[in-house]
C-alpha positions in Angstrom: 11.3 -15.0 -15.8 13.2 -18.0 -14.4 14.3 -17.4 -10.8 11.9 -14.5 -10.1 10.1 -16.4 -7.5 13.3 -17.3 -5.8 14.3 -13.6 -5.7 10.8 -12.7 -4.4 11.0 -15.4 -1.7 14.4 -14.1 -0.6 13.1 -10.6 -0.4 10.0 -11.8 1.6 12.3 -13.5 4.1 14.4 -10.4 4.4 11.3 -8.2 5.0 10.1 -10.6 7.6 13.1 -9.7 9.7 12.3 -6.0 9.3 8.8 -6.5 10.4 10.0 -8.3 13.5 12.2 -5.3 14.2 9.4 -2.9 13.7 7.2 -5.0 16.0 9.9 -4.7 18.7 10.2 -0.9 18.2 6.4 -0.5 18.3 6.1 -2.4 21.6 8.4 0.2 23.1 6.4 3.2 22.0 4.7 5.2 24.7 2.5 8.3 24.3 0.7 8.4 27.7 2.1 9.3 31.1 4.9 6.8 30.7 6.2 8.9 27.8 6.8 11.8 30.2 7.9 14.4 31.0 5.1 15.9 33.1 4.8 18.5 35.8 5.9 17.2 39.2 2.6 18.1 40.9 -0.7 16.8 39.4 -2.5 19.9 40.6 -0.3 22.0 38.4 -1.8 20.4 35.3 -5.1 21.3 33.6 -7.8 18.7 33.9 -7.9 18.4 30.1 -4.2 17.5 30.0 -4.8 14.8 32.7 -7.7 13.4 30.7 -5.7 13.4 27.5 -2.9 11.6 29.2 -5.3 9.1 30.7 -7.0 8.5 27.3 -3.6 8.1 25.6 -2.5 5.5 28.1 -5.8 3.6 28.0 -6.3 3.6 24.3 -2.9 4.0 22.6 -0.4 2.5 25.1 -2.7 -0.3 26.4 -4.6 -1.3 23.2 -3.4 0.2 19.9 0.4 -0.2 20.3 0.2 -3.9 21.5 -2.2 -4.7 18.7 0.2 -3.1 16.2 3.2 -4.9 17.6 1.3 -8.2 17.5 0.1 -7.7 13.9 3.6 -6.8 12.7 5.1 -9.8 14.5 2.5 -12.2 13.2 2.9 -10.9 9.6 6.6 -11.3 9.9 6.1 -14.9 11.1 3.8 -15.6 8.1 6.3 -14.0 5.7 9.2 -16.1 7.1 7.2 -19.4 7.0 5.9 -18.7 3.5 9.4 -17.9 2.3 10.8 -21.1 3.8 7.9 -23.2 2.4 8.4 -21.9 -1.2 12.2 -21.4 -1.1 12.9 -24.2 -3.5 9.8 -23.9 -5.8 9.9 -22.8 -9.4 8.2 -19.7 -10.8 5.0 -21.7 -11.5 4.4 -21.8 -7.8 4.0 -18.0 -7.5 0.2 -18.1 -7.5 0.2 -20.7 -4.7 2.6 -18.6 -2.7 0.4 -15.5 -2.9 -2.7 -17.5 -2.0 -0.9 -19.1 1.0 0.3 -15.7 2.2 -3.0 -13.9 1.8 -4.8 -16.8 3.5 -2.5 -16.7 6.5 -2.5 -12.9 6.9 -6.3 -12.4 6.5 -8.1 -9.5 4.9 -6.2 -6.3 5.0 -8.9 -4.2 3.2 -10.6 -1.5 5.2 -14.3 -1.2 4.4 -15.7 2.3 4.0 -17.5 3.7 7.0 -21.2 3.3 6.3 -22.0 6.4 8.4 
């Protein structure tokens, strides 16, 4: 078991880079009108299509995608900082590493919808 924490920390640091890459990709996603292509004349589109495009832009492009990119980037930051802090620790520090990581990233559980 000696050295397992060191291997896990190295993997954690590697994955932090991937999360930062995913955050950058996510920030470039578009599903609303910016995603295009659309008909050149707005009067050629059904009202439901225009409303769907508006909702996509307001909810997905303006709120969900930025939140996703921010969460991925923040989690990547935590992973990198945790890996650096525990890089030279022995395997007995594994529990402290997990506690530090979970404390920094918050609660990832999704509660059941009470409705």
